[in-house]
C-alpha positions, 0 to 999 in steps of 0.5 A: 563257116569253120574258123581256124583255131589259134592257141592265143585266141579266146573260144567257148568250151564245154567241159564235163566231169564226173561228180558234183562241182557246186556253183561256188567253184565258178570263181576258181574256174574263171566264171564258167557256167556250172550245171549239175546233171543228176542221175538216179542210177549213176554219178552226177555229171558237172558241165562247165561252159563258157569263154576261155581266153586261150589254150594256156588258160584251158590247160590251167583249168584242166589242171584244176580239174585233175587236182580236184580228182574229178574224172574228165569226161569231155572237152569240146571246142564249142566255137570261137569267141567273136567279140563276145557274141553268141557262138554255136548256141553257147553264150559267153559268160561275163565275170560275176558282179560282186554279191552275185556269187550266191544267186 
């Protein structure tokens, strides 16, 4: 069932950028999961996935990406965040606990 998307509604997003964005940047990107895909013949691709509180926060994250000079490849709405449950195959990510930054 397809749900209507509202500007003030939390949702799960996938964002892909060209280049490497190490996991230490997770705090700066609202604790999104960061995965780097390495390519032997081309540039690395960084995928950020997780719950974003609303569209204003999404736009703020896109400004961070622009400010870092990372080419934006994809922004995908992966599903509504219905009370923190799994949405379309993506798990929402709670904030990291103190001391978990290096894991």
